[in-house]
N, C-alpha and C positions, 0 to 999 in steps of 0.2 A: 281716500286713497290718493290724494294729490292731484286729481283731475281738475283742470281749470276750464271753464266754459265762458266764452265771450259772445255777446250778441250785438248786432248792429241792425237797426231798422231805418228804412226811409219810406216816406209816403210819396207816391206818384202824384203829379198834378191832377186835380179833380177829386182827390181823396177816394178813389175807387179801388186802388191796389196798394198794398204794403209789401215792400220787398225786404226780405230778411237774409242775414248772413250769420251763420253760427260757426264759430271756430272752437274746436275741442282739442285741448292739449293734454295728453297722457304720457308723461315721461318724455321720450324723444319723438313720440308719434303726434302728428298734427292732422286733424280731419276738418274739412270745411264743407258746410252744407248751405246751399242757397235755396230759398223758397219764396213763393209769392202767394199772398192771401187776398182774395177778393173781399172788399168791404161793401156791405149793403146798409142803406139807411132803413129805419123801421118801416117807412112807407114803401120802399122798394121790396123789402122782404114780404110784407103783407100782400102786396100786389102779386108777387110771384106765387105765393102760396094759394091765394084765391084763384089765380088763373090756372093753377095745377089741379083745381077741383075741390079744394077745401072750402067748407061752408062758412067757417068762422075762424078768425085769427085774433088772438089777444097778445099784446106786447107788454113785457115786464122789464124791469131794470135789474133783476137778479132772480135767483132760483127760489127765493122766498115769496116772490110775487109783488115786490114793491114797484112803484111807478117807474116807468122809463123816463127819466128826467136828467137834469144836469148833475145829479148825485149818483146816477146809476153806475154800477160796477160792470155791467155787461148788458147786452141785448138778448133777451129770451123771448122766443115766439112759441106760442102754444096754438096749434091748429087742430080743428075738428073736421072730420070727413062728413 
């Protein structure tokens, strides 16, 4: 439909937050959205889940259960109560 989306990201010092800015252009309309996302390491995420009462936390690199390593597409945590 001719809509154009632009995205800009910047990482704050310490790699704990990523700030994003999205600009959406639809004809003459321009909309800008700003957001911030908190980033956790696998160790931080595991510790948070265990401190919240989960008994076990496994970390994977994708939804198929591959290892969380330098080839990982994402961080996936599976926690058991």
